[in-house]
ROKE-623537 format. One record per residue (C-alpha): residue number from 0; residue in three letters; x, y, z. Coordinates in steps of 0.25 Angstrom, whole numbers, plus 5000, padded with zeros to 4 digits. Layout:
! residues N
[pt NUM,'Ala',[X,Y,Z]]
...
END
This chain:
! residues 534
[pt 0,'Met',[4990,5111,4875]]
[pt 1,'Pro',[4982,5104,4886]]
[pt 2,'Tyr',[4989,5094,4895]]
[pt 3,'Ile',[4988,5079,4892]]
[pt 4,'Ser',[4990,5070,4904]]
[pt 5,'Leu',[5001,5060,4903]]
[pt 6,'Tyr',[4993,5049,4902]]
[pt 7,'Arg',[4986,5054,4890]]
[pt 8,'Lys',[4999,5058,4883]]
[pt 9,'Tyr',[5006,5045,4885]]
[pt 10,'Arg',[4994,5036,4883]]
[pt 11,'Pro',[4999,5025,4874]]
[pt 12,'Lys',[4994,5027,4859]]
[pt 13,'Thr',[4999,5013,4853]]
[pt 14,'Phe',[5001,4999,4859]]
[pt 15,'Ser',[5016,5002,4859]]
[pt 16,'Asp',[5014,5014,4869]]
[pt 17,'Val',[5007,5005,4880]]
[pt 18,'Val',[5014,5002,4891]]
[pt 19,'Gly',[5011,4987,4898]]
[pt 20,'Gln',[4999,4978,4892]]
[pt 21,'Glu',[5008,4971,4883]]
[pt 22,'Val',[5000,4958,4881]]
[pt 23,'Val',[4988,4967,4878]]
[pt 24,'Ile',[4994,4975,4867]]
[pt 25,'Lys',[5000,4963,4861]]
[pt 26,'Ile',[4986,4956,4858]]
[pt 27,'Leu',[4981,4968,4854]]
[pt 28,'Lys',[4992,4971,4844]]
[pt 29,'Asn',[4990,4957,4839]]
[pt 30,'Ser',[4975,4957,4837]]
[pt 31,'Ile',[4977,4969,4829]]
[pt 32,'Leu',[4988,4963,4821]]
[pt 33,'Thr',[4981,4950,4818]]
[pt 34,'Gly',[4967,4957,4816]]
[pt 35,'Lys',[4960,4951,4828]]
[pt 36,'Ile',[4954,4961,4834]]
[pt 37,'Gly',[4944,4958,4845]]
[pt 38,'His',[4930,4965,4846]]
[pt 39,'Ala',[4931,4967,4861]]
[pt 40,'Tyr',[4943,4969,4871]]
[pt 41,'Ile',[4943,4971,4886]]
[pt 42,'Phe',[4955,4979,4892]]
[pt 43,'Ser',[4955,4976,4906]]
[pt 44,'Gly',[4965,4981,4917]]
[pt 45,'Pro',[4968,4990,4928]]
[pt 46,'Arg',[4968,5005,4924]]
[pt 47,'Gly',[4979,5013,4917]]
[pt 48,'Thr',[4984,5000,4911]]
[pt 49,'Gly',[4982,5004,4896]]
[pt 50,'Lys',[4968,4999,4894]]
[pt 51,'Thr',[4962,5011,4886]]
[pt 52,'Ser',[4975,5014,4880]]
[pt 53,'Ile',[4977,5000,4874]]
[pt 54,'Ala',[4962,5001,4869]]
[pt 55,'Lys',[4964,5014,4862]]
[pt 56,'Ile',[4978,5009,4855]]
[pt 57,'Phe',[4970,4996,4852]]
[pt 58,'Ser',[4958,5003,4845]]
[pt 59,'Lys',[4967,5012,4836]]
[pt 60,'Ala',[4977,5000,4834]]
[pt 61,'Val',[4965,4990,4828]]
[pt 62,'Asn',[4961,5003,4818]]
[pt 63,'Cys',[4976,5006,4814]]
[pt 64,'Leu',[4977,5007,4800]]
[pt 65,'Glu',[4992,5003,4799]]
[pt 66,'Asn',[4993,4993,4811]]
[pt 67,'Asp',[5005,4982,4808]]
[pt 68,'Ser',[5009,4981,4822]]
[pt 69,'Gly',[4997,4981,4830]]
[pt 70,'Asp',[4999,4994,4835]]
[pt 71,'Leu',[4994,5009,4830]]
[pt 72,'Cys',[5003,5012,4818]]
[pt 73,'Gly',[5003,5027,4823]]
[pt 74,'Lys',[5001,5032,4809]]
[pt 75,'Cys',[4988,5030,4802]]
[pt 76,'Ser',[4975,5037,4806]]
[pt 77,'Val',[4969,5029,4816]]
[pt 78,'Cys',[4982,5029,4824]]
[pt 79,'Leu',[4983,5044,4823]]
[pt 80,'Ser',[4969,5047,4826]]
[pt 81,'Asn',[4965,5053,4839]]
[pt 82,'Phe',[4958,5042,4848]]
[pt 83,'Asp',[4948,5050,4853]]
[pt 84,'Asp',[4944,5054,4840]]
[pt 85,'Glu',[4943,5041,4834]]
[pt 86,'Ile',[4927,5038,4833]]
[pt 87,'Asp',[4930,5023,4830]]
[pt 88,'Ile',[4936,5021,4844]]
[pt 89,'Val',[4927,5024,4855]]
[pt 90,'Glu',[4931,5024,4870]]
[pt 91,'Ile',[4921,5023,4880]]
[pt 92,'Asp',[4921,5025,4895]]
[pt 93,'Ala',[4912,5015,4902]]
[pt 94,'Ala',[4913,5021,4915]]
[pt 95,'Ser',[4905,5033,4910]]
[pt 96,'Asn',[4898,5026,4898]]
[pt 97,'Asn',[4893,5014,4904]]
[pt 98,'Gly',[4879,5013,4900]]
[pt 99,'Val',[4872,5003,4890]]
[pt 100,'Asp',[4868,5015,4881]]
[pt 101,'Glu',[4883,5019,4879]]
[pt 102,'Ile',[4885,5004,4875]]
[pt 103,'Arg',[4873,5003,4866]]
[pt 104,'Glu',[4878,5015,4859]]
[pt 105,'Ile',[4892,5007,4857]]
[pt 106,'Arg',[4883,4996,4851]]
[pt 107,'Thr',[4877,5005,4842]]
[pt 108,'Asn',[4890,5011,4837]]
[pt 109,'Val',[4898,4998,4835]]
[pt 110,'Lys',[4888,4994,4823]]
[pt 111,'Leu',[4894,5006,4816]]
[pt 112,'Val',[4907,5004,4808]]
[pt 113,'Pro',[4919,5011,4812]]
[pt 114,'Asn',[4920,5025,4806]]
[pt 115,'His',[4934,5024,4801]]
[pt 116,'Leu',[4941,5013,4809]]
[pt 117,'Lys',[4943,4998,4807]]
[pt 118,'Tyr',[4937,4996,4822]]
[pt 119,'Lys',[4928,5004,4830]]
[pt 120,'Val',[4934,5003,4845]]
[pt 121,'Tyr',[4925,5004,4857]]
[pt 122,'Ile',[4934,5006,4870]]
[pt 123,'Ile',[4926,5005,4883]]
[pt 124,'Asp',[4933,5010,4895]]
[pt 125,'Glu',[4930,5004,4909]]
[pt 126,'Val',[4920,4994,4903]]
[pt 127,'His',[4917,4988,4916]]
[pt 128,'Met',[4909,5001,4920]]
[pt 129,'Leu',[4898,4997,4909]]
[pt 130,'Ser',[4885,4994,4914]]
[pt 131,'Thr',[4879,4980,4913]]
[pt 132,'Ser',[4870,4984,4903]]
[pt 133,'Ala',[4881,4991,4895]]
[pt 134,'Phe',[4889,4979,4896]]
[pt 135,'Asn',[4876,4971,4890]]
[pt 136,'Ala',[4875,4980,4879]]
[pt 137,'Leu',[4891,4980,4876]]
[pt 138,'Leu',[4890,4965,4876]]
[pt 139,'Lys',[4881,4965,4865]]
[pt 140,'Thr',[4891,4972,4856]]
[pt 141,'Leu',[4903,4963,4860]]
[pt 142,'Glu',[4894,4950,4856]]
[pt 143,'Glu',[4893,4955,4842]]
[pt 144,'Pro',[4903,4966,4839]]
[pt 145,'Pro',[4906,4972,4825]]
[pt 146,'Ser',[4919,4968,4819]]
[pt 147,'Asn',[4925,4982,4819]]
[pt 148,'Val',[4922,4985,4834]]
[pt 149,'Ile',[4931,4984,4845]]
[pt 150,'Phe',[4928,4984,4859]]
[pt 151,'Ile',[4938,4988,4871]]
[pt 152,'Leu',[4933,4986,4886]]
[pt 153,'Ala',[4944,4992,4895]]
[pt 154,'Thr',[4940,4990,4910]]
[pt 155,'Thr',[4948,4990,4925]]
[pt 156,'Glu',[4937,4980,4929]]
[pt 157,'Phe',[4936,4968,4920]]
[pt 158,'Asn',[4928,4962,4931]]
[pt 159,'Lys',[4918,4970,4929]]
[pt 160,'Ile',[4915,4966,4914]]
[pt 161,'Pro',[4904,4956,4910]]
[pt 162,'Ala',[4910,4942,4907]]
[pt 163,'Thr',[4901,4943,4894]]
[pt 164,'Val',[4909,4955,4889]]
[pt 165,'Ile',[4922,4949,4893]]
[pt 166,'Ser',[4920,4936,4885]]
[pt 167,'Arg',[4918,4945,4872]]
[pt 168,'Cys',[4931,4953,4873]]
[pt 169,'Gln',[4946,4951,4873]]
[pt 170,'Lys',[4952,4954,4887]]
[pt 171,'Phe',[4964,4960,4889]]
[pt 172,'Asp',[4970,4962,4903]]
[pt 173,'Phe',[4979,4976,4905]]
[pt 174,'Lys',[4989,4973,4917]]
[pt 175,'Lys',[4994,4985,4926]]
[pt 176,'Leu',[5007,4991,4921]]
[pt 177,'Thr',[5020,4987,4928]]
[pt 178,'Ile',[5027,4999,4936]]
[pt 179,'Asn',[5039,4998,4926]]
[pt 180,'Gln',[5029,5000,4915]]
[pt 181,'Ile',[5023,5012,4921]]
[pt 182,'Glu',[5037,5018,4926]]
[pt 183,'Asn',[5042,5016,4911]]
[pt 184,'Arg',[5030,5023,4906]]
[pt 185,'Leu',[5030,5035,4916]]
[pt 186,'Asn',[5046,5037,4914]]
[pt 187,'Tyr',[5042,5037,4898]]
[pt 188,'Ile',[5031,5049,4901]]
[pt 189,'Leu',[5042,5056,4910]]
[pt 190,'Asp',[5052,5056,4899]]
[pt 191,'Lys',[5042,5060,4888]]
[pt 192,'Glu',[5038,5072,4897]]
[pt 193,'Asn',[5052,5075,4901]]
[pt 194,'Lys',[5049,5073,4915]]
[pt 195,'Thr',[5058,5066,4927]]
[pt 196,'Ile',[5051,5061,4939]]
[pt 197,'Lys',[5059,5051,4949]]
[pt 198,'Pro',[5059,5036,4945]]
[pt 199,'Glu',[5054,5033,4959]]
[pt 200,'Val',[5042,5042,4956]]
[pt 201,'Val',[5039,5035,4943]]
[pt 202,'Glu',[5039,5022,4950]]
[pt 203,'Leu',[5030,5025,4960]]
[pt 204,'Ile',[5019,5030,4950]]
[pt 205,'Ser',[5021,5018,4943]]
[pt 206,'Gln',[5019,5010,4956]]
[pt 207,'Leu',[5007,5018,4960]]
[pt 208,'Ser',[4999,5018,4947]]
[pt 209,'Asp',[4997,5003,4949]]
[pt 210,'Gly',[4999,4999,4935]]
[pt 211,'Gly',[4991,5009,4928]]
[pt 212,'Met',[5000,5018,4919]]
[pt 213,'Arg',[4989,5029,4918]]
[pt 214,'Asp',[4989,5031,4933]]
[pt 215,'Ala',[5005,5031,4932]]
[pt 216,'Ile',[5004,5042,4920]]
[pt 217,'Asn',[4994,5050,4927]]
[pt 218,'Met',[5002,5050,4940]]
[pt 219,'Leu',[5014,5054,4933]]
[pt 220,'Asp',[5007,5066,4926]]
[pt 221,'Gln',[5002,5071,4939]]
[pt 222,'Leu',[5016,5071,4946]]
[pt 223,'Ile',[5022,5078,4934]]
[pt 224,'Ser',[5011,5088,4936]]
[pt 225,'Leu',[5017,5091,4949]]
[pt 226,'Asp',[5029,5098,4943]]
[pt 227,'Lys',[5039,5095,4952]]
[pt 228,'Thr',[5053,5092,4949]]
[pt 229,'Asp',[5055,5081,4960]]
[pt 230,'Ile',[5043,5073,4960]]
[pt 231,'Asp',[5044,5061,4970]]
[pt 232,'Thr',[5036,5049,4976]]
[pt 233,'Asp',[5029,5058,4987]]
[pt 234,'Asp',[5023,5066,4974]]
[pt 235,'Val',[5016,5053,4968]]
[pt 236,'Tyr',[5011,5049,4981]]
[pt 237,'Asn',[5005,5063,4984]]
[pt 238,'Leu',[5000,5063,4970]]
[pt 239,'Ile',[4991,5050,4973]]
[pt 240,'Gly',[4988,5055,4987]]
[pt 241,'Asp',[4996,5044,4994]]
[pt 242,'Val',[5006,5044,5005]]
[pt 243,'Ser',[5021,5044,5000]]
[pt 244,'Glu',[5030,5033,5001]]
[pt 245,'Asn',[5038,5039,5012]]
[pt 246,'Lys',[5026,5041,5021]]
[pt 247,'Ile',[5022,5026,5019]]
[pt 248,'Phe',[5037,5022,5023]]
[pt 249,'Glu',[5035,5032,5035]]
[pt 250,'Leu',[5023,5027,5039]]
[pt 251,'Leu',[5028,5011,5039]]
[pt 252,'Lys',[5040,5017,5047]]
[pt 253,'Glu',[5031,5024,5058]]
[pt 254,'Ile',[5024,5009,5059]]
[pt 255,'Thr',[5036,5001,5060]]
[pt 256,'Glu',[5041,5010,5071]]
[pt 257,'His',[5029,5010,5078]]
[pt 258,'Asp',[5028,5026,5077]]
[pt 259,'Val',[5013,5028,5082]]
[pt 260,'Lys',[5014,5043,5082]]
[pt 261,'Asn',[5020,5045,5068]]
[pt 262,'Ile',[5009,5033,5063]]
[pt 263,'Leu',[4998,5042,5068]]
[pt 264,'Glu',[5003,5054,5062]]
[pt 265,'Ser',[5005,5048,5049]]
[pt 266,'Val',[4992,5042,5049]]
[pt 267,'Asp',[4986,5056,5052]]
[pt 268,'Leu',[4994,5063,5041]]
[pt 269,'Leu',[4990,5052,5030]]
[pt 270,'Phe',[4975,5054,5035]]
[pt 271,'Ser',[4975,5069,5035]]
[pt 272,'Glu',[4981,5067,5020]]
[pt 273,'Gly',[4970,5057,5015]]
[pt 274,'Lys',[4980,5046,5012]]
[pt 275,'Asn',[4974,5032,5008]]
[pt 276,'Phe',[4978,5023,5021]]
[pt 277,'Ile',[4976,5010,5012]]
[pt 278,'Asn',[4986,5015,5003]]
[pt 279,'Ile',[4994,5018,5014]]
[pt 280,'Thr',[4993,5004,5020]]
[pt 281,'Asn',[4994,4997,5008]]
[pt 282,'Arg',[5008,5005,5006]]
[pt 283,'Leu',[5013,5001,5018]]
[pt 284,'Gln',[5010,4987,5014]]
[pt 285,'Thr',[5018,4990,5001]]
[pt 286,'Ile',[5030,4995,5010]]
[pt 287,'Ile',[5030,4982,5018]]
[pt 288,'Arg',[5029,4974,5006]]
[pt 289,'Asn',[5042,4981,5000]]
[pt 290,'Ile',[5050,4980,5014]]
[pt 291,'Ile',[5048,4964,5014]]
[pt 292,'Ile',[5053,4965,4999]]
[pt 293,'Tyr',[5065,4974,5002]]
[pt 294,'Asn',[5069,4965,5013]]
[pt 295,'Asn',[5069,4952,5004]]
[pt 296,'Ser',[5074,4957,4991]]
[pt 297,'Asp',[5085,4966,4985]]
[pt 298,'Asn',[5083,4979,4976]]
[pt 299,'Tyr',[5068,4978,4974]]
[pt 300,'Phe',[5065,4992,4977]]
[pt 301,'Ser',[5073,5006,4974]]
[pt 302,'Lys',[5084,5009,4984]]
[pt 303,'Glu',[5076,5021,4989]]
[pt 304,'Tyr',[5063,5012,4993]]
[pt 305,'Glu',[5072,5001,4998]]
[pt 306,'Gln',[5078,5012,5007]]
[pt 307,'Lys',[5064,5014,5013]]
[pt 308,'Leu',[5061,4999,5015]]
[pt 309,'Asn',[5075,4997,5022]]
[pt 310,'Asn',[5070,5007,5033]]
[pt 311,'Phe',[5060,4994,5036]]
[pt 312,'Ala',[5069,4982,5033]]
[pt 313,'Lys',[5072,4978,5047]]
[pt 314,'Ile',[5058,4977,5052]]
[pt 315,'Asp',[5054,4963,5053]]
[pt 316,'Leu',[5045,4958,5042]]
[pt 317,'Glu',[5035,4951,5051]]
[pt 318,'Lys',[5031,4965,5056]]
[pt 319,'Phe',[5030,4971,5042]]
[pt 320,'Leu',[5021,4959,5040]]
[pt 321,'Asp',[5012,4961,5052]]
[pt 322,'Leu',[5011,4977,5048]]
[pt 323,'Ser',[5007,4972,5034]]
[pt 324,'Ser',[4995,4964,5040]]
[pt 325,'Ile',[4990,4976,5048]]
[pt 326,'Leu',[4991,4986,5036]]
[pt 327,'Phe',[4984,4976,5028]]
[pt 328,'Lys',[4972,4975,5039]]
[pt 329,'Leu',[4974,4990,5039]]
[pt 330,'Ser',[4970,4992,5024]]
[pt 331,'Asn',[4959,4983,5024]]
[pt 332,'Glu',[4953,4990,5036]]
[pt 333,'Leu',[4955,5004,5029]]
[pt 334,'Lys',[4945,5000,5018]]
[pt 335,'Lys',[4934,4998,5029]]
[pt 336,'Thr',[4937,5009,5039]]
[pt 337,'Thr',[4931,5024,5040]]
[pt 338,'Asn',[4943,5029,5049]]
[pt 339,'Gln',[4956,5026,5042]]
[pt 340,'Lys',[4965,5034,5050]]
[pt 341,'Val',[4962,5027,5064]]
[pt 342,'Leu',[4963,5014,5057]]
[pt 343,'Val',[4976,5017,5051]]
[pt 344,'Glu',[4981,5022,5064]]
[pt 345,'Ile',[4977,5010,5071]]
[pt 346,'Tyr',[4982,5000,5061]]
[pt 347,'Leu',[4996,5007,5060]]
[pt 348,'Leu',[4998,5008,5075]]
[pt 349,'Lys',[4995,4993,5076]]
[pt 350,'Ala',[5005,4990,5064]]
[pt 351,'Ser',[5016,4999,5072]]
[pt 352,'Leu',[5015,4990,5084]]
[pt 353,'Ile',[5020,4979,5075]]
[pt 354,'Phe',[5034,4986,5076]]
[pt 355,'Asp',[5033,4991,5090]]
[pt 356,'Lys',[5043,4983,5099]]
[pt 357,'Lys',[5037,4986,5112]]
[pt 358,'Asn',[5023,4980,5106]]
[pt 359,'Ile',[5030,4968,5100]]
[pt 360,'Glu',[5035,4964,5114]]
[pt 361,'Lys',[5021,4966,5120]]
[pt 362,'Val',[5015,4957,5110]]
[pt 363,'Asn',[5025,4946,5110]]
[pt 364,'Lys',[5023,4946,5126]]
[pt 365,'Thr',[5008,4944,5124]]
[pt 366,'Ala',[5011,4933,5113]]
[pt 367,'Lys',[5016,4925,5125]]
[pt 368,'Ile',[5004,4928,5133]]
[pt 369,'Ser',[5002,4913,5137]]
[pt 370,'Gln',[5016,4906,5137]]
[pt 371,'Asn',[5015,4900,5151]]
[pt 372,'Ile',[5001,4897,5157]]
[pt 373,'Glu',[5008,4892,5170]]
[pt 374,'Ile',[5014,4907,5173]]
[pt 375,'Asn',[5013,4911,5187]]
[pt 376,'Lys',[4998,4916,5189]]
[pt 377,'Glu',[5002,4928,5197]]
[pt 378,'Thr',[5010,4934,5185]]
[pt 379,'Lys',[4999,4930,5176]]
[pt 380,'Lys',[4989,4939,5184]]
[pt 381,'Asp',[4997,4951,5178]]
[pt 382,'Asn',[4993,4948,5165]]
[pt 383,'Glu',[4977,4948,5163]]
[pt 384,'Lys',[4978,4944,5149]]
[pt 385,'Glu',[4985,4931,5152]]
[pt 386,'Ile',[4976,4928,5164]]
[pt 387,'Lys',[4963,4930,5154]]
[pt 388,'Ile',[4970,4921,5144]]
[pt 389,'Asn',[4973,4911,5155]]
[pt 390,'Asn',[4959,4912,5160]]
[pt 391,'Ser',[4951,4911,5147]]
[pt 392,'Leu',[4959,4898,5144]]
[pt 393,'Cys',[4957,4892,5158]]
[pt 394,'Gly',[4941,4892,5156]]
[pt 395,'Ala',[4941,4889,5141]]
[pt 396,'Asp',[4929,4882,5137]]
[pt 397,'Lys',[4925,4879,5122]]
[pt 398,'Ser',[4911,4879,5125]]
[pt 399,'Leu',[4911,4893,5131]]
[pt 400,'Lys',[4919,4898,5119]]
[pt 401,'Asn',[4909,4892,5109]]
[pt 402,'Ser',[4897,4899,5117]]
[pt 403,'Phe',[4906,4912,5118]]
[pt 404,'Ile',[4909,4912,5103]]
[pt 405,'Lys',[4894,4910,5100]]
[pt 406,'Glu',[4890,4921,5109]]
[pt 407,'Tyr',[4901,4931,5105]]
[pt 408,'Glu',[4894,4932,5091]]
[pt 409,'Asn',[4884,4941,5099]]
[pt 410,'Ile',[4896,4952,5098]]
[pt 411,'Lys',[4891,4956,5084]]
[pt 412,'Glu',[4879,4963,5090]]
[pt 413,'Phe',[4888,4972,5098]]
[pt 414,'Leu',[4895,4977,5085]]
[pt 415,'Ser',[4885,4988,5084]]
[pt 416,'Asn',[4885,4991,5098]]
[pt 417,'Lys',[4889,5006,5102]]
[pt 418,'Glu',[4896,5000,5114]]
[pt 419,'Tyr',[4901,4987,5110]]
[pt 420,'Asn',[4903,4988,5095]]
[pt 421,'Ser',[4920,4991,5096]]
[pt 422,'Val',[4923,4979,5105]]
[pt 423,'Ala',[4912,4971,5098]]
[pt 424,'Asn',[4920,4973,5085]]
[pt 425,'Leu',[4933,4970,5091]]
[pt 426,'Met',[4928,4957,5097]]
[pt 427,'Gln',[4922,4953,5085]]
[pt 428,'Lys',[4937,4950,5081]]
[pt 429,'Ala',[4940,4943,5093]]
[pt 430,'Ile',[4939,4928,5095]]
[pt 431,'Pro',[4935,4921,5107]]
[pt 432,'Glu',[4947,4910,5109]]
[pt 433,'Val',[4944,4906,5124]]
[pt 434,'Val',[4931,4906,5132]]
[pt 435,'Ser',[4930,4902,5147]]
[pt 436,'Glu',[4919,4906,5156]]
[pt 437,'Lys',[4925,4919,5160]]
[pt 438,'Asn',[4936,4922,5150]]
[pt 439,'Val',[4937,4924,5134]]
[pt 440,'Leu',[4950,4925,5126]]
[pt 441,'Phe',[4948,4932,5112]]
[pt 442,'Ser',[4959,4932,5101]]
[pt 443,'Phe',[4960,4943,5091]]
[pt 444,'Lys',[4967,4943,5077]]
[pt 445,'Asn',[4977,4953,5082]]
[pt 446,'Asp',[4983,4962,5093]]
[pt 447,'Phe',[4976,4975,5090]]
[pt 448,'Glu',[4963,4969,5093]]
[pt 449,'Val',[4968,4962,5105]]
[pt 450,'Val',[4971,4977,5109]]
[pt 451,'Leu',[4958,4982,5108]]
[pt 452,'Phe',[4951,4970,5115]]
[pt 453,'Asp',[4960,4973,5127]]
[pt 454,'Lys',[4957,4987,5126]]
[pt 455,'Asn',[4942,4985,5126]]
[pt 456,'Ile',[4941,4974,5135]]
[pt 457,'Ile',[4931,4979,5145]]
[pt 458,'Glu',[4922,4983,5134]]
[pt 459,'Ile',[4923,4969,5127]]
[pt 460,'Gln',[4919,4962,5141]]
[pt 461,'Lys',[4908,4971,5141]]
[pt 462,'Leu',[4904,4967,5126]]
[pt 463,'Leu',[4906,4952,5130]]
[pt 464,'Lys',[4897,4953,5143]]
[pt 465,'Gln',[4886,4959,5134]]
[pt 466,'Ile',[4887,4947,5125]]
[pt 467,'Phe',[4889,4935,5135]]
[pt 468,'Glu',[4883,4942,5149]]
[pt 469,'Lys',[4895,4938,5156]]
[pt 470,'Lys',[4909,4945,5158]]
[pt 471,'Tyr',[4921,4938,5151]]
[pt 472,'Ser',[4936,4940,5153]]
[pt 473,'Ile',[4942,4942,5141]]
[pt 474,'Val',[4956,4942,5133]]
[pt 475,'Ala',[4961,4944,5120]]
[pt 476,'Val',[4973,4939,5112]]
[pt 477,'Asn',[4978,4940,5098]]
[pt 478,'Ile',[4977,4927,5089]]
[pt 479,'Asp',[4992,4924,5090]]
[pt 480,'Glu',[4990,4925,5106]]
[pt 481,'Trp',[4979,4916,5106]]
[pt 482,'Asn',[4986,4905,5097]]
[pt 483,'Asp',[4998,4905,5107]]
[pt 484,'Ile',[4987,4904,5120]]
[pt 485,'Lys',[4980,4893,5113]]
[pt 486,'Lys',[4992,4885,5109]]
[pt 487,'Glu',[4996,4885,5124]]
[pt 488,'Tyr',[4982,4883,5130]]
[pt 489,'Ile',[4982,4870,5121]]
[pt 490,'Tyr',[4995,4867,5125]]
[pt 491,'Asn',[4993,4869,5140]]
[pt 492,'Ile',[4979,4861,5140]]
[pt 493,'Lys',[4986,4849,5133]]
[pt 494,'Asn',[4997,4849,5144]]
[pt 495,'Gly',[4987,4850,5155]]
[pt 496,'Ile',[4991,4865,5159]]
[pt 497,'Lys',[4979,4871,5166]]
[pt 498,'Tyr',[4974,4886,5164]]
[pt 499,'Glu',[4970,4891,5179]]
[pt 500,'Tyr',[4960,4903,5179]]
[pt 501,'Ile',[4967,4916,5185]]
[pt 502,'Glu',[4960,4928,5191]]
[pt 503,'Glu',[4959,4940,5182]]
[pt 504,'Asn',[4961,4954,5187]]
[pt 505,'Glu',[4950,4963,5182]]
[pt 506,'Gln',[4958,4975,5175]]
[pt 507,'Asn',[4953,4986,5166]]
[pt 508,'Glu',[4957,4980,5154]]
[pt 509,'Lys',[4953,4992,5146]]
[pt 510,'Ser',[4964,5001,5153]]
[pt 511,'Lys',[4976,4991,5149]]
[pt 512,'Lys',[4985,4994,5138]]
[pt 513,'Thr',[4988,4981,5131]]
[pt 514,'Thr',[4997,4985,5119]]
[pt 515,'Ile',[5005,4997,5114]]
[pt 516,'Leu',[4994,4997,5102]]
[pt 517,'Glu',[4982,5000,5113]]
[pt 518,'Asn',[4990,5011,5119]]
[pt 519,'Thr',[4995,5018,5107]]
[pt 520,'Ile',[4980,5017,5100]]
[pt 521,'Glu',[4972,5022,5113]]
[pt 522,'Asn',[4983,5033,5114]]
[pt 523,'Leu',[4981,5038,5101]]
[pt 524,'Phe',[4967,5036,5098]]
[pt 525,'Gly',[4959,5034,5110]]
[pt 526,'Asp',[4951,5022,5114]]
[pt 527,'Ser',[4939,5024,5104]]
[pt 528,'Ile',[4948,5021,5093]]
[pt 529,'Ile',[4952,5007,5099]]
[pt 530,'Asn',[4939,5004,5104]]
[pt 531,'Asn',[4933,5008,5091]]
[pt 532,'Glu',[4943,5000,5083]]
[pt 533,'Asp',[4937,4991,5071]]
END
């Protein structure tokens, strides 16, 4: 006997077999009991939620010869007949029969009386795939339908159905099934098949199916086919080509421990296995969300899962929120890049810096860049960056800034220039905050772009010279630093504290290593990766 897939074997044959969609079923059963049968229905909802199954059940229920409950009696010739052999019930796949000729054939056939049933039923699956001309042809049939014909239009993309068609149909919304509903059905199937699988595996299948029963049962079918005595969650992830839960936790641990070497090795392994980095990023986000829930509630997760979350419970929540922000940006950038591996490496290394104590101390020190403008000038000469900030503020001129910004628009002309394209891309993100005759202070949204600025400062000066035909002494800070500098500047001006110009020491800015991140990335990837970022 040929093998029958579990999904086909356990497909519901009556309304009482259906899992979920209680509202839809109640209305359809009542319409049968009261004899108020519509001529056209739209079943709309995600895949695997029962649209076609309920359409088939309804098509038989309206024709049941002994129907006193709104469901199939299971005894009459209609209920006992093979659905595929019933000539008065026609199922059409609009994905492969989407032309006007197929719909015209239906228009011709609907004029014929049913062969032996009370109603002739047409089930058009994926109806949104019909062409415009096919929809127009269908519309004419829906406007003046024969009394013994019923149309059921099933779709996963309701928004693609013309409003003229929608207005002539009764619409039913099919909801995603809950994890609990899917778990119960899978356990029922396992019991019938005399199979045993760990509860956590069944739960994972239910979660990964995203509310679709068909996907869940098909996944279960494949796992049973592995013929293993001890199927675990890793088998589920391997089945769908995803990364195991333990590996995701391991990657998060590497990030929170600022373990650069293992982060790179993990990314390299995942890339070589062809894993989906967008999915990995989203699953890291999910764990962060679960950590937050775990820290603020009791008994929300299983004991085993809580043990995994507990390893991260003592980490500052703010750090996880910062990590989540970086992962969100990474997820968006991955959709646009052709070099996912390098992008993931850079973003995860950047994320790991959030948890690096040495870097935190350095960032805190930098954030206090302008605490006291009147400190000893000799000491100040040791900090070239502070000197440049001071000198920019010393000669700040609004008219110079306006002129600079106007001319700065010309940077777009260098985006396709082979020599300057990388720094031009970077400087498009820079905001000129302060401009004097010789100095310009820029701000960036984040520290990483400031690092790239400092790394490429010589090339940026050359680019600005191309645009303005003069050499500027330039400096960059992140937006938070700029806000602090601006507040102090306003305070000092109001209180009569003057800024005095300090001679700058010409240094080879390119050779300076300003942050741990810059050292790490250059050592691991070389200058080319940094210079060509973006």
